[in-house]
Z-matrix of the N, CA and C atoms (Angstrom, degrees):
N
C 1 1.448
C 2 1.528 1 110.71
N 3 1.333 2 115.16 1 -35.51
C 4 1.465 3 118.48 2 179.27
C 5 1.525 4 111.41 3 -62.85
N 6 1.329 5 116.40 4 -34.50
C 7 1.464 6 119.43 5 178.22
C 8 1.527 7 110.45 6 -62.94
N 9 1.327 8 117.57 7 -40.49
C 10 1.467 9 121.11 8 178.76
C 11 1.520 10 111.04 9 -63.71
N 12 1.336 11 116.42 10 -43.95
C 13 1.468 12 120.48 11 179.72
C 14 1.528 13 109.93 12 -65.74
N 15 1.336 14 117.06 13 -41.76
C 16 1.471 15 120.24 14 178.47
C 17 1.522 16 111.38 15 -64.24
N 18 1.343 17 116.52 16 -42.00
C 19 1.468 18 119.68 17 176.87
C 20 1.524 19 110.34 18 -59.36
N 21 1.327 20 116.38 19 -44.67
C 22 1.464 21 120.49 20 -179.17
C 23 1.523 22 110.95 21 -63.06
N 24 1.322 23 116.93 22 -40.94
C 25 1.463 24 120.60 23 -178.45
C 26 1.532 25 110.98 24 -67.10
N 27 1.325 26 117.09 25 -49.12
C 28 1.473 27 120.82 26 -179.72
C 29 1.526 28 110.23 27 -61.91
N 30 1.318 29 116.69 28 -44.44
C 31 1.468 30 120.39 29 -178.91
C 32 1.521 31 111.52 30 -67.03
N 33 1.320 32 117.57 31 -35.56
C 34 1.466 33 120.13 32 178.62
C 35 1.523 34 110.45 33 -66.21
N 36 1.325 35 116.55 34 -48.09
C 37 1.470 36 120.01 35 180.00
C 38 1.529 37 110.40 36 -61.63
N 39 1.319 38 116.59 37 -46.30
C 40 1.466 39 120.72 38 179.67
C 41 1.523 40 111.24 39 -64.66
N 42 1.322 41 116.48 40 -46.25
C 43 1.461 42 121.04 41 -179.22
C 44 1.514 43 113.04 42 -62.75
N 45 1.332 44 116.72 43 -41.54
C 46 1.465 45 120.28 44 178.68
C 47 1.527 46 109.99 45 -66.86
N 48 1.331 47 116.86 46 -40.91
C 49 1.470 48 119.98 47 178.86
C 50 1.526 49 111.44 48 -61.47
N 51 1.317 50 117.38 49 -40.13
C 52 1.466 51 120.90 50 177.83
C 53 1.528 52 110.42 51 -73.09
N 54 1.320 53 116.82 52 -34.60
C 55 1.464 54 121.64 53 -175.22
C 56 1.520 55 114.21 54 -68.03
N 57 1.323 56 117.38 55 -32.69
C 58 1.470 57 119.49 56 -175.63
C 59 1.526 58 111.69 57 -60.11
N 60 1.341 59 120.35 58 -54.13
C 61 1.469 60 117.65 59 178.03
C 62 1.526 61 112.77 60 -64.37
N 63 1.332 62 117.17 61 -35.13
C 64 1.469 63 119.80 62 177.95
C 65 1.524 64 109.72 63 -63.02
N 66 1.328 65 117.01 64 -41.38
C 67 1.470 66 120.86 65 179.84
C 68 1.525 67 111.41 66 -63.89
N 69 1.325 68 117.25 67 -42.09
C 70 1.465 69 119.42 68 178.29
C 71 1.526 70 110.83 69 -64.11
N 72 1.341 71 116.31 70 -37.78
C 73 1.467 72 119.21 71 177.72
C 74 1.525 73 111.55 72 -72.07
N 75 1.334 74 117.11 73 -24.56
C 76 1.465 75 121.33 74 -178.61
C 77 1.522 76 112.73 75 -90.85
N 78 1.323 77 117.41 76 0.16
C 79 1.464 78 121.05 77 177.43
C 80 1.525 79 108.44 78 -87.48
N 81 1.308 80 116.03 79 116.00
C 82 1.464 81 121.19 80 -173.35
C 83 1.524 82 112.76 81 -62.24
N 84 1.331 83 117.05 82 -29.68
C 85 1.462 84 120.22 83 -177.35
C 86 1.530 85 113.48 84 -79.60
N 87 1.330 86 118.64 85 -10.84
C 88 1.465 87 120.55 86 -177.88
C 89 1.524 88 114.42 87 -121.81
N 90 1.316 89 117.59 88 -11.35
C 91 1.457 90 120.83 89 -169.90
C 92 1.526 91 111.98 90 -115.84
N 93 1.341 92 117.31 91 143.27
C 94 1.467 93 119.94 92 173.08
C 95 1.536 94 110.10 93 -64.50
N 96 1.313 95 116.42 94 152.66
C 97 1.471 96 122.04 95 -175.13
C 98 1.536 97 114.19 96 -53.31
N 99 1.349 98 120.33 97 -45.41
C 100 1.475 99 118.39 98 -179.27
C 101 1.538 100 112.78 99 -62.16
N 102 1.336 101 116.82 100 -42.73
C 103 1.463 102 119.90 101 177.66
C 104 1.521 103 111.14 102 -66.25
N 105 1.324 104 115.74 103 -39.14
C 106 1.464 105 120.98 104 178.00
C 107 1.526 106 110.25 105 -59.12
N 108 1.323 107 116.75 106 -49.03
C 109 1.467 108 121.14 107 -178.54
C 110 1.533 109 111.22 108 -64.14
N 111 1.327 110 117.12 109 -42.81
C 112 1.462 111 121.15 110 179.69
C 113 1.528 112 111.42 111 -62.75
N 114 1.317 113 116.52 112 -47.57
C 115 1.464 114 119.51 113 -177.66
C 116 1.522 115 111.74 114 -69.55
N 117 1.322 116 118.21 115 -37.23
C 118 1.474 117 120.30 116 176.13
C 119 1.528 118 110.47 117 -65.34
N 120 1.324 119 116.98 118 -35.10
C 121 1.460 120 120.28 119 175.67
C 122 1.523 121 111.68 120 -64.30
N 123 1.336 122 116.80 121 -43.64
C 124 1.463 123 121.53 122 177.10
C 125 1.526 124 110.85 123 -60.36
N 126 1.318 125 116.21 124 -43.66
C 127 1.465 126 120.74 125 178.74
C 128 1.525 127 110.36 126 -62.27
N 129 1.311 128 116.76 127 -43.79
C 130 1.469 129 120.69 128 -179.53
C 131 1.523 130 111.91 129 -62.94
N 132 1.326 131 117.03 130 -41.47
C 133 1.465 132 120.36 131 178.51
C 134 1.529 133 110.03 132 -63.57
N 135 1.314 134 116.68 133 -43.34
C 136 1.461 135 120.52 134 -179.89
C 137 1.523 136 111.97 135 -63.70
N 138 1.301 137 116.60 136 -36.12
C 139 1.466 138 120.38 137 -178.18
C 140 1.528 139 112.69 138 -83.30
N 141 1.316 140 117.73 139 -14.47
C 142 1.464 141 121.11 140 -174.13
C 143 1.527 142 113.52 141 -73.10
N 144 1.306 143 117.49 142 -27.94
C 145 1.460 144 120.79 143 -173.49
C 146 1.519 145 111.53 144 -107.06
N 147 1.321 146 115.75 145 140.96
C 148 1.453 147 121.94 146 174.62
C 149 1.528 148 109.44 147 -68.90
N 150 1.323 149 116.30 148 152.55
C 151 1.466 150 120.84 149 -178.20
C 152 1.526 151 112.35 150 -59.04
N 153 1.321 152 117.59 151 -34.86
C 154 1.470 153 119.92 152 179.91
C 155 1.530 154 110.44 153 -64.02
N 156 1.335 155 116.69 154 -41.55
C 157 1.470 156 120.51 155 179.07
C 158 1.525 157 109.92 156 -64.02
N 159 1.328 158 116.44 157 -45.14
C 160 1.466 159 120.26 158 178.93
C 161 1.528 160 109.72 159 -62.66
N 162 1.331 161 116.97 160 -40.08
C 163 1.468 162 120.53 161 179.60
C 164 1.528 163 111.22 162 -63.21
N 165 1.318 164 117.04 163 -41.98
C 166 1.469 165 119.86 164 177.78
C 167 1.528 166 110.17 165 -60.68
N 168 1.334 167 116.76 166 -44.44
C 169 1.470 168 120.44 167 178.28
C 170 1.530 169 111.32 168 -63.78
N 171 1.341 170 116.64 169 -40.89
C 172 1.466 171 120.43 170 179.80
C 173 1.527 172 111.09 171 -66.12
N 174 1.328 173 116.83 172 -39.60
C 175 1.470 174 120.11 173 177.28
C 176 1.528 175 110.06 174 -63.29
N 177 1.323 176 116.73 175 -40.89
C 178 1.474 177 120.00 176 177.40
C 179 1.529 178 110.95 177 -64.72
N 180 1.335 179 116.87 178 -34.91
C 181 1.468 180 120.85 179 -176.64
C 182 1.526 181 112.83 180 -77.70
N 183 1.342 182 117.79 181 -43.61
C 184 1.469 183 120.08 182 -172.79
C 185 1.522 184 113.66 183 -119.79
N 186 1.316 185 117.58 184 -3.35
C 187 1.457 186 120.34 185 179.40
C 188 1.519 187 112.20 186 94.49
N 189 1.323 188 114.97 187 174.93
C 190 1.457 189 121.41 188 -179.49
C 191 1.518 190 110.56 189 -68.53
N 192 1.327 191 116.41 190 149.44
C 193 1.453 192 120.42 191 173.20
C 194 1.511 193 113.78 192 127.68
N 195 1.323 194 114.77 193 -178.56
C 196 1.465 195 120.21 194 -174.26
C 197 1.526 196 114.68 195 -66.30
N 198 1.333 197 118.78 196 -26.02
C 199 1.470 198 119.35 197 178.57
C 200 1.525 199 110.51 198 -61.16
N 201 1.312 200 116.68 199 -41.61
C 202 1.470 201 120.13 200 177.09
C 203 1.522 202 110.43 201 -62.48
N 204 1.321 203 116.78 202 -37.76
C 205 1.461 204 120.62 203 177.60
C 206 1.516 205 112.26 204 -66.75
N 207 1.310 206 116.47 205 -42.74
C 208 1.470 207 120.36 206 179.28
C 209 1.524 208 110.29 207 -63.92
N 210 1.323 209 117.19 208 -42.57
C 211 1.467 210 120.68 209 177.85
C 212 1.523 211 110.20 210 -60.87
N 213 1.320 212 116.54 211 -45.25
C 214 1.466 213 121.35 212 -179.80
C 215 1.517 214 111.54 213 -60.19
N 216 1.316 215 116.06 214 -51.68
C 217 1.465 216 120.14 215 -175.68
C 218 1.524 217 110.71 216 -67.78
N 219 1.329 218 117.22 217 -37.99
C 220 1.468 219 119.96 218 177.14
C 221 1.522 220 110.48 219 -61.82
N 222 1.321 221 116.53 220 -45.79
C 223 1.468 222 121.38 221 179.81
C 224 1.527 223 111.13 222 -58.88
N 225 1.322 224 116.60 223 -44.49
C 226 1.465 225 120.33 224 179.71
C 227 1.532 226 111.13 225 -69.50
N 228 1.320 227 117.43 226 -35.13
C 229 1.466 228 121.19 227 178.78
C 230 1.518 229 110.86 228 -64.09
N 231 1.324 230 116.94 229 -41.20
C 232 1.469 231 120.26 230 -179.02
C 233 1.524 232 110.60 231 -59.47
N 234 1.308 233 117.94 232 -45.02
C 235 1.464 234 120.53 233 -179.93
C 236 1.511 235 113.01 234 -63.77
N 237 1.317 236 116.27 235 -48.07
C 238 1.462 237 122.00 236 -178.00
C 239 1.526 238 111.31 237 -66.09
N 240 1.325 239 114.99 238 -54.62
C 241 1.460 240 120.86 239 -172.74
C 242 1.525 241 111.75 240 -67.37
N 243 1.328 242 116.76 241 -43.18
C 244 1.468 243 120.30 242 -179.37
C 245 1.519 244 111.47 243 -61.82
N 246 1.318 245 116.53 244 -42.77
C 247 1.464 246 120.27 245 -178.96
C 248 1.523 247 111.01 246 -61.81
N 249 1.329 248 116.77 247 -50.40
C 250 1.462 249 119.64 248 -177.39
C 251 1.526 250 112.08 249 -67.77
N 252 1.333 251 116.99 250 -40.34
C 253 1.460 252 119.20 251 179.21
C 254 1.529 253 111.02 252 -67.95
N 255 1.324 254 118.25 253 -38.64
C 256 1.468 255 121.26 254 177.45
C 257 1.525 256 110.62 255 -61.28
N 258 1.326 257 116.70 256 -40.95
C 259 1.465 258 119.55 257 178.12
C 260 1.520 259 111.24 258 -65.41
N 261 1.327 260 117.37 259 -36.67
C 262 1.465 261 120.33 260 175.91
C 263 1.528 262 110.93 261 -66.73
N 264 1.319 263 117.03 262 -38.98
C 265 1.465 264 120.66 263 178.06
C 266 1.525 265 109.91 264 -64.65
N 267 1.316 266 117.08 265 -37.98
C 268 1.467 267 120.10 266 178.47
C 269 1.524 268 112.34 267 -66.47
N 270 1.328 269 117.41 268 -22.34
C 271 1.463 270 121.66 269 -178.88
C 272 1.522 271 114.09 270 -93.84
N 273 1.338 272 118.44 271 4.38
C 274 1.462 273 119.69 272 -177.91
C 275 1.524 274 110.82 273 -70.27
N 276 1.325 275 114.65 274 163.27
C 277 1.461 276 121.63 275 176.30
C 278 1.529 277 108.05 276 -78.99
N 279 1.324 278 115.88 277 109.57
C 280 1.464 279 119.84 278 -177.97
C 281 1.525 280 112.06 279 -71.95
N 282 1.334 281 117.27 280 -14.30
C 283 1.460 282 120.31 281 175.53
C 284 1.520 283 111.44 282 -62.48
N 285 1.331 284 116.81 283 -40.98
C 286 1.468 285 120.99 284 177.42
C 287 1.521 286 110.94 285 -64.46
N 288 1.322 287 115.68 286 -39.95
C 289 1.464 288 120.45 287 179.04
C 290 1.529 289 109.81 288 -65.30
N 291 1.324 290 116.29 289 -43.36
C 292 1.473 291 120.48 290 179.03
C 293 1.526 292 110.92 291 -63.37
N 294 1.331 293 116.76 292 -38.19
C 295 1.465 294 120.31 293 179.30
C 296 1.528 295 110.86 294 -64.69
N 297 1.321 296 117.02 295 -40.86
C 298 1.467 297 120.33 296 178.50
C 299 1.527 298 109.91 297 -67.53
N 300 1.329 299 116.84 298 -40.88
C 301 1.471 300 120.18 299 178.28
C 302 1.529 301 111.10 300 -63.42
N 303 1.332 302 116.49 301 -35.00
C 304 1.470 303 121.02 302 -177.78
C 305 1.523 304 112.09 303 -65.01
N 306 1.320 305 117.02 304 -20.43
C 307 1.463 306 119.87 305 178.63
C 308 1.524 307 111.99 306 -80.99
N 309 1.340 308 116.53 307 -2.52
C 310 1.458 309 120.85 308 -179.76
C 311 1.518 310 113.05 309 87.79
N 312 1.300 311 116.65 310 21.57
C 313 1.467 312 120.30 311 -177.82
C 314 1.528 313 111.10 312 -72.60
N 315 1.317 314 114.63 313 155.20
C 316 1.467 315 121.18 314 176.84
C 317 1.535 316 108.75 315 -75.69
N 318 1.339 317 117.61 316 167.01
C 319 1.472 318 119.14 317 177.17
C 320 1.535 319 113.18 318 -57.48
N 321 1.334 320 116.94 319 -37.88
C 322 1.474 321 120.05 320 178.48
C 323 1.525 322 110.18 321 -66.27
N 324 1.330 323 117.19 322 -43.20
C 325 1.464 324 120.21 323 177.75
C 326 1.524 325 110.97 324 -63.82
N 327 1.318 326 116.66 325 -36.34
C 328 1.463 327 120.32 326 177.20
C 329 1.521 328 110.31 327 -62.05
N 330 1.336 329 116.63 328 -43.48
C 331 1.466 330 119.87 329 177.92
C 332 1.527 331 111.08 330 -64.80
N 333 1.338 332 116.27 331 -42.98
C 334 1.462 333 119.98 332 -176.89
C 335 1.527 334 113.26 333 -69.00
N 336 1.336 335 116.97 334 -38.73
C 337 1.462 336 119.49 335 -173.17
C 338 1.523 337 114.54 336 -107.11
N 339 1.328 338 117.49 337 -17.88
C 340 1.458 339 119.93 338 -179.80
C 341 1.514 340 113.87 339 -104.24
N 342 1.341 341 116.12 340 -34.80
C 343 1.467 342 120.45 341 -175.74
C 344 1.528 343 111.65 342 -101.40
N 345 1.327 344 117.10 343 -51.31
C 346 1.472 345 121.15 344 -173.27
C 347 1.529 346 114.05 345 -53.99
N 348 1.340 347 119.64 346 -45.58
C 349 1.471 348 117.82 347 -179.35
C 350 1.534 349 113.55 348 -59.87
N 351 1.317 350 116.67 349 -25.65
C 352 1.460 351 119.90 350 -179.27
C 353 1.527 352 112.77 351 -81.81
N 354 1.327 353 117.26 352 -21.94
C 355 1.470 354 118.86 353 -175.81
C 356 1.525 355 113.92 354 -111.03
N 357 1.316 356 118.85 355 -7.96
C 358 1.470 357 120.36 356 -176.53
C 359 1.532 358 112.96 357 -58.80
N 360 1.335 359 120.22 358 -44.49
C 361 1.477 360 117.54 359 178.44
C 362 1.526 361 112.60 360 -59.17
N 363 1.297 362 117.08 361 -43.39
C 364 1.463 363 120.87 362 179.55
C 365 1.531 364 110.78 363 -68.62
N 366 1.328 365 116.76 364 -37.75
C 367 1.461 366 121.99 365 176.96
C 368 1.530 367 110.71 366 -57.96
N 369 1.327 368 116.34 367 -46.63
C 370 1.469 369 120.50 368 -179.92
C 371 1.521 370 110.88 369 -63.09
N 372 1.316 371 116.61 370 -45.92
C 373 1.460 372 120.31 371 179.47
C 374 1.515 373 112.52 372 -62.59
N 375 1.322 374 116.55 373 -44.23
C 376 1.469 375 120.53 374 178.79
C 377 1.528 376 111.93 375 -64.57
N 378 1.322 377 116.86 376 -38.58
C 379 1.468 378 120.53 377 -179.38
C 380 1.521 379 111.12 378 -61.50
N 381 1.318 380 116.01 379 -47.37
C 382 1.460 381 119.65 380 -178.44
C 383 1.522 382 110.80 381 -70.21
N 384 1.319 383 116.49 382 -38.36
C 385 1.465 384 119.78 383 177.94
C 386 1.526 385 110.55 384 -62.66
N 387 1.325 386 116.89 385 -41.49
C 388 1.462 387 119.56 386 179.26
C 389 1.527 388 110.86 387 -67.61
N 390 1.335 389 117.68 388 -36.06
C 391 1.461 390 120.84 389 175.86
C 392 1.527 391 109.89 390 -59.77
N 393 1.317 392 116.23 391 -42.01
C 394 1.459 393 122.09 392 177.44
C 395 1.535 394 110.39 393 -60.01
N 396 1.319 395 116.58 394 -47.08
C 397 1.470 396 120.86 395 177.73
C 398 1.533 397 110.40 396 -62.69
N 399 1.322 398 116.35 397 -41.29
C 400 1.464 399 120.58 398 -177.35
C 401 1.527 400 112.48 399 -65.38
N 402 1.320 401 117.46 400 -32.87
C 403 1.466 402 119.63 401 175.87
C 404 1.522 403 109.53 402 -63.22
N 405 1.323 404 116.75 403 -45.23
C 406 1.466 405 119.92 404 178.51
C 407 1.527 406 111.05 405 -64.07
N 408 1.319 407 116.40 406 -41.85
C 409 1.466 408 120.06 407 179.53
C 410 1.527 409 110.97 408 -63.45
N 411 1.326 410 116.89 409 -39.94
C 412 1.470 411 120.16 410 -178.05
C 413 1.520 412 112.40 411 -64.35
N 414 1.327 413 117.43 412 -25.06
C 415 1.463 414 119.34 413 178.37
C 416 1.525 415 111.54 414 -77.48
N 417 1.323 416 117.10 415 -22.84
C 418 1.465 417 121.11 416 -176.25
C 419 1.525 418 112.08 417 -91.50
N 420 1.325 419 117.34 418 -42.42
C 421 1.466 420 119.63 419 -171.97
C 422 1.523 421 113.43 420 -68.44
N 423 1.323 422 116.91 421 -16.93
C 424 1.458 423 119.65 422 176.08
C 425 1.515 424 112.72 423 -63.36
N 426 1.315 425 116.86 424 -22.81
C 427 1.466 426 121.01 425 179.93
C 428 1.528 427 111.14 426 -61.89
N 429 1.336 428 117.07 427 -29.76
C 430 1.468 429 119.65 428 178.51
C 431 1.531 430 111.89 429 -98.27
N 432 1.345 431 116.57 430 11.63
C 433 1.456 432 120.54 431 174.40
C 434 1.506 433 115.80 432 99.66
N 435 1.340 434 117.17 433 11.48
C 436 1.460 435 120.08 434 -176.95
C 437 1.525 436 112.30 435 -94.08
N 438 1.306 437 118.12 436 33.71
C 439 1.456 438 122.68 437 174.49
C 440 1.515 439 113.63 438 78.00
N 441 1.314 440 114.48 439 175.55
C 442 1.449 441 119.94 440 176.41
C 443 1.516 442 113.90 441 84.83
N 444 1.308 443 114.62 442 -172.53
C 445 1.460 444 122.16 443 -174.12
C 446 1.527 445 112.32 444 -69.71
N 447 1.318 446 117.68 445 -21.48
C 448 1.462 447 120.53 446 -179.57
C 449 1.515 448 112.94 447 -60.42
N 450 1.327 449 116.94 448 -37.56
C 451 1.470 450 119.24 449 179.03
C 452 1.525 451 111.01 450 -69.47
N 453 1.321 452 116.94 451 -36.73
C 454 1.466 453 121.01 452 176.56
C 455 1.524 454 109.75 453 -66.52
N 456 1.324 455 116.14 454 -40.42
C 457 1.462 456 121.08 455 178.27
C 458 1.531 457 110.80 456 -61.75
N 459 1.314 458 116.58 457 -45.01
C 460 1.463 459 120.38 458 179.17
C 461 1.532 460 111.32 459 -62.37
N 462 1.323 461 116.52 460 -41.96
C 463 1.463 462 120.33 461 177.84
C 464 1.527 463 111.04 462 -61.65
N 465 1.329 464 116.61 463 -42.89
C 466 1.469 465 120.33 464 178.92
C 467 1.527 466 110.92 465 -64.07
N 468 1.324 467 117.37 466 -40.43
C 469 1.470 468 120.51 467 175.96
C 470 1.527 469 110.70 468 -61.15
N 471 1.317 470 116.71 469 -45.00
C 472 1.464 471 120.83 470 -178.57
C 473 1.530 472 112.77 471 -64.92
N 474 1.333 473 117.08 472 -26.60
C 475 1.471 474 121.76 473 177.53
C 476 1.530 475 112.00 474 -88.79
N 477 1.324 476 116.57 475 -1.97
C 478 1.469 477 122.34 476 -176.11
C 479 1.531 478 111.79 477 59.36
N 480 1.310 479 116.06 478 32.91
C 481 1.466 480 122.00 479 179.74
C 482 1.528 481 108.24 480 -93.99
N 483 1.323 482 115.87 481 78.37
C 484 1.453 483 120.80 482 -171.23
C 485 1.525 484 113.54 483 -72.64
N 486 1.321 485 118.31 484 -22.42
C 487 1.465 486 119.20 485 173.35
C 488 1.532 487 109.74 486 -66.35
N 489 1.317 488 115.57 487 -43.47
C 490 1.464 489 120.20 488 178.58
C 491 1.532 490 110.47 489 -67.23
N 492 1.326 491 116.40 490 -39.64
C 493 1.469 492 120.88 491 176.01
C 494 1.521 493 109.56 492 -58.63
N 495 1.325 494 116.85 493 -45.11
C 496 1.468 495 121.00 494 179.69
C 497 1.522 496 111.29 495 -62.12
N 498 1.324 497 116.60 496 -42.20
C 499 1.466 498 120.24 497 178.68
C 500 1.528 499 111.02 498 -63.82
N 501 1.322 500 116.77 499 -41.50
C 502 1.469 501 120.61 500 178.47
C 503 1.524 502 110.27 501 -63.85
N 504 1.324 503 116.65 502 -46.76
C 505 1.466 504 120.16 503 179.92
C 506 1.523 505 111.16 504 -61.83
N 507 1.325 506 117.05 505 -40.09
C 508 1.461 507 120.29 506 177.64
C 509 1.525 508 110.82 507 -63.82
N 510 1.337 509 117.04 508 -42.04
C 511 1.469 510 119.30 509 178.76
C 512 1.529 511 111.25 510 -65.67
N 513 1.326 512 117.20 511 -36.54
C 514 1.467 513 120.33 512 176.55
C 515 1.524 514 109.94 513 -63.06
N 516 1.319 515 116.78 514 -44.61
C 517 1.469 516 120.75 515 179.51
C 518 1.521 517 110.72 516 -60.52
N 519 1.328 518 117.50 517 -44.90
C 520 1.467 519 121.16 518 -179.46
C 521 1.528 520 110.73 519 -62.31
N 522 1.319 521 117.07 520 -46.11
C 523 1.470 522 120.37 521 -179.02
C 524 1.526 523 110.91 522 -65.36
N 525 1.326 524 117.81 523 -42.01
C 526 1.465 525 120.97 524 179.61
C 527 1.530 526 110.61 525 -65.69
N 528 1.327 527 117.88 526 -40.71
C 529 1.468 528 120.29 527 177.23
C 530 1.525 529 111.08 528 -64.31
N 531 1.332 530 117.10 529 -40.45
C 532 1.459 531 120.77 530 176.68
C 533 1.525 532 110.69 531 -62.68
N 534 1.321 533 116.54 532 -46.19
C 535 1.472 534 120.55 533 179.24
C 536 1.520 535 110.75 534 -61.87
N 537 1.318 536 117.27 535 -40.25
C 538 1.463 537 120.92 536 178.58
C 539 1.524 538 110.92 537 -64.02
N 540 1.328 539 117.52 538 -41.00
C 541 1.468 540 120.84 539 178.93
C 542 1.526 541 111.03 540 -64.91
N 543 1.328 542 116.87 541 -44.11
C 544 1.469 543 120.51 542 177.68
C 545 1.520 544 110.03 543 -62.57
N 546 1.312 545 116.55 544 -45.55
C 547 1.462 546 121.97 545 -179.65
C 548 1.524 547 111.18 546 -59.68
N 549 1.314 548 116.81 547 -47.27
C 550 1.471 549 120.56 548 -179.51
C 551 1.522 550 110.91 549 -63.60
N 552 1.329 551 117.26 550 -40.29
C 553 1.461 552 120.55 551 179.24
C 554 1.519 553 112.78 552 -63.85
N 555 1.314 554 116.79 553 -44.46
C 556 1.471 555 120.21 554 179.67
C 557 1.521 556 110.68 555 -67.06
N 558 1.325 557 117.15 556 -43.56
C 559 1.472 558 119.62 557 179.54
C 560 1.522 559 110.88 558 -62.15
N 561 1.321 560 116.99 559 -40.34
C 562 1.465 561 120.76 560 179.46
C 563 1.529 562 110.50 561 -64.25
N 564 1.330 563 116.24 562 -38.23
C 565 1.464 564 120.50 563 -178.27
C 566 1.527 565 112.17 564 -66.86
N 567 1.337 566 116.71 565 -37.76
C 568 1.460 567 120.39 566 -175.45
C 569 1.519 568 114.31 567 -93.33
N 570 1.319 569 118.37 568 -2.37
C 571 1.472 570 118.36 569 -178.82
C 572 1.489 571 112.49 570 -110.96
């Protein structure tokens, strides 16, 4: 179970780190048209495939184990997180951005002082919510060989060891409920 939680954590951090620049490029109000189209295309490709399909492809590419799971979850995180964050960036108050630009700030300073303060609460909520989703995803993708508790669960099913299956399912429920409670608490704090 710890492997599933670790996969979810690593993939969430990696996915969010990749998603931030993609989201800024996918925000129509801040990005040039070619970058906007490219980043929206990347988001669409990431969102088009179910996690199980991506996991099967990742297992074929890098072999069985947690690396395939991390690749899968990171790929899915980029699509989800970038899309929602880009939409939040498109909804910001451009008056604040214009005011920061009027001071002669650089594009990076404009992002840091004009855009970031408006999206940080939503960023925090989305990050924790995606971590919650990623924990659930990490328990499922192991069934196709992408690491985590799913592979152990499949092995227990194949051995007809239903006591062990029950224990695994109970541990998954406990971890998912814990993740949901943490996620709800963080989202409530930042909203």
